C-alpha positions as CSV (number, residue, x, y, z in Angstrom):
1,Q,-35.2,-69.9,-31.9
2,V,-35.9,-72.7,-29.4
3,K,-35.1,-70.6,-26.3
4,A,-37.2,-67.7,-27.7
5,A,-40.1,-70.2,-27.7
6,G,-39.5,-70.9,-24.0
7,L,-37.9,-74.3,-24.5
8,E,-34.4,-75.5,-23.5
9,S,-33.7,-77.7,-26.6
10,I,-35.2,-79.7,-29.4
11,T,-33.8,-82.5,-31.4
12,N,-35.6,-83.4,-34.6
13,L,-34.7,-86.5,-36.5
14,I,-35.3,-87.6,-40.0
15,V,-34.6,-91.2,-41.0
16,R,-34.6,-91.6,-44.8
17,R,-35.1,-94.8,-46.7
18,R,-34.9,-94.4,-50.5
19,Y,-36.0,-97.3,-52.7
20,G,-36.1,-95.7,-56.1
21,A,-37.9,-93.2,-58.2
22,G,-41.2,-92.0,-56.9
23,R,-42.9,-90.0,-54.2
24,T,-41.7,-89.9,-50.6
25,V,-44.1,-90.8,-47.8
26,A,-43.2,-89.1,-44.5
27,L,-44.4,-90.7,-41.2
28,N,-44.4,-88.0,-38.5
29,A,-44.6,-88.5,-34.8
30,H,-43.8,-86.2,-31.9
31,G,-41.9,-87.2,-28.7
32,D,-42.9,-84.4,-26.5
33,V,-45.8,-84.7,-24.1
34,V,-47.6,-82.5,-21.6
35,P,-46.8,-82.9,-17.9
36,P,-48.4,-86.0,-16.5
37,G,-50.5,-84.6,-13.7
38,E,-51.5,-86.5,-10.6
39,G,-53.1,-90.0,-10.0
40,W,-50.8,-92.3,-11.9
41,T,-51.0,-96.0,-10.9
42,Y,-47.5,-96.6,-12.5
43,P,-44.7,-94.1,-13.0
44,P,-45.7,-91.8,-15.9
45,Y,-42.3,-92.0,-17.5
46,G,-41.6,-95.6,-16.5
47,G,-42.9,-97.4,-19.7
48,E,-43.9,-100.4,-17.5
49,V,-45.7,-103.4,-18.8
50,H,-48.4,-104.9,-16.6
51,D,-50.8,-107.7,-17.6
52,G,-49.7,-107.2,-21.3
53,K,-50.4,-103.5,-21.3
54,L,-47.8,-100.7,-21.6
55,Y,-48.3,-97.9,-19.1
56,G,-46.7,-94.4,-19.3
57,R,-46.8,-91.1,-20.9
58,A,-47.4,-91.3,-24.7
59,S,-47.6,-95.1,-24.7
60,A,-50.8,-94.9,-26.8
61,V,-49.6,-92.0,-29.1
62,S,-46.4,-90.4,-29.8
63,K,-43.7,-92.9,-28.5
64,C,-45.7,-95.9,-29.8
65,D,-45.9,-94.1,-33.2
66,F,-42.1,-94.2,-33.2
67,A,-42.0,-97.9,-32.6
68,T,-45.0,-98.6,-35.1
69,F,-43.3,-96.5,-37.9
70,I,-40.0,-98.3,-37.4
71,F,-41.7,-101.7,-37.3
72,A,-43.8,-101.0,-40.5
73,T,-40.7,-99.8,-42.4
74,R,-38.6,-102.8,-41.4
75,A,-41.6,-105.2,-42.2
76,L,-41.9,-103.6,-45.6
77,E,-38.2,-104.0,-46.3
78,S,-38.2,-107.6,-45.1
79,L,-40.6,-108.6,-47.9
80,G,-37.8,-108.3,-50.4
81,L,-40.0,-106.8,-53.0
82,P,-38.9,-104.2,-55.4
83,L,-40.0,-100.8,-54.0
84,K,-40.4,-97.4,-55.5
85,G,-40.2,-93.9,-53.8
86,G,-39.1,-93.6,-50.3
87,I,-40.0,-93.3,-46.6
88,E,-39.0,-90.8,-44.2
89,L,-39.6,-91.1,-40.5
90,H,-39.9,-87.7,-38.9
91,F,-39.4,-87.7,-35.1
92,T,-40.0,-84.2,-33.8
93,Y,-40.3,-82.6,-30.4
94,D,-42.7,-79.6,-30.4
95,E,-46.2,-80.8,-31.2
96,E,-47.4,-79.6,-27.8
97,F,-46.1,-76.1,-28.6
98,G,-47.5,-75.8,-32.1
99,G,-45.2,-77.7,-34.5
100,E,-43.3,-74.7,-35.7
101,L,-40.0,-75.9,-34.4
102,G,-40.6,-79.5,-35.4
103,P,-42.3,-80.3,-38.7
104,G,-42.7,-76.6,-39.5
105,W,-39.0,-76.0,-39.1
106,L,-38.0,-79.1,-41.1
107,L,-40.2,-77.9,-44.1
108,E,-39.2,-74.2,-43.8
109,K,-35.4,-75.1,-43.9
110,G,-36.0,-77.5,-46.8
111,Y,-34.7,-80.6,-44.9
112,T,-37.8,-82.5,-46.2
113,K,-40.2,-82.2,-49.1
114,P,-42.4,-85.3,-48.8
115,G,-45.1,-86.1,-51.4
116,L,-47.4,-87.5,-48.7
117,L,-47.6,-87.2,-44.9
118,I,-49.0,-89.5,-42.3
119,A,-49.1,-88.0,-38.8
120,A,-50.4,-89.1,-35.5
121,G,-54.2,-89.0,-35.3
122,F,-56.9,-88.9,-32.8
123,S,-59.1,-91.6,-34.3
124,Y,-58.7,-95.1,-35.7
125,Q,-59.6,-94.0,-39.3
126,V,-57.9,-92.4,-42.2
127,V,-58.4,-88.7,-42.3
128,T,-57.1,-86.0,-44.7
129,A,-56.4,-83.3,-42.1
130,H,-55.2,-82.8,-38.6
131,N,-56.8,-80.6,-35.9
132,G,-54.9,-77.4,-35.3
133,C,-55.2,-73.7,-35.0
134,L,-56.3,-71.4,-37.8
135,Q,-55.4,-67.8,-37.2
136,M,-56.6,-65.2,-39.6
137,E,-57.6,-61.6,-39.6
138,V,-60.7,-60.7,-41.6
139,T,-62.2,-57.3,-42.1
140,L,-65.9,-57.2,-43.0
141,H,-67.4,-53.9,-44.1
142,G,-71.0,-52.9,-43.5
143,L,-73.1,-50.0,-44.5
144,A,-74.9,-48.0,-41.8
145,S,-78.7,-47.5,-42.1
146,H,-81.5,-46.2,-40.1
147,A,-83.5,-48.6,-37.9
148,A,-86.6,-47.7,-39.8
149,Y,-85.0,-48.7,-43.1
150,P,-82.6,-51.7,-42.2
151,H,-82.9,-53.1,-45.8
152,T,-80.9,-50.1,-47.0
153,G,-77.9,-51.1,-44.9
154,V,-75.5,-54.1,-44.7
155,D,-75.0,-55.7,-41.4
156,A,-71.2,-56.7,-41.0
157,L,-72.0,-58.8,-37.9
158,Q,-74.5,-60.9,-39.9
159,A,-71.9,-61.3,-42.6
160,A,-69.3,-62.4,-39.9
161,N,-71.8,-64.9,-38.6
162,K,-72.3,-66.4,-42.1
163,L,-68.5,-66.6,-42.6
164,L,-67.9,-68.3,-39.2
165,T,-70.8,-70.7,-39.8
166,A,-69.3,-71.6,-43.2
167,L,-65.8,-72.1,-41.7
168,Y,-67.0,-74.3,-39.0
169,A,-69.1,-76.3,-41.5
170,Y,-66.0,-76.8,-43.6
């Protein structure tokens, strides 16, 4: 499946921490990144710290999410409070290729069934969705009419325009 997608290998990791009855919150982050391109001041895969800042591919997203999720889980556990539910840390490696071999695969195979999911975002606010790709096939039927009597017909392109406008608004 991985090779068919044009990749060499993928390792997905789930770290489970169960505290008691209740829902599981999954924290998902991806470790794969796009190629770095040109013009780096510091090595793109070096993870170097300069003037208190970390430089490298995925230092702001992805890899830092790994560290943040681990730190948050350990900080929660260090409080010594009675906890309910559970936490799963999902570290996956195909976000750049669509997620079907990472989170999608974990869900499809039944390896995880979280009640809630927190994934890497693109803003510093809580959102209820993630950008992605919606693929669908829609057939709209019209009714031909003569140009002199357009009110007797149904314009399928006009209907498609209304549908697309509604989808973008949503």
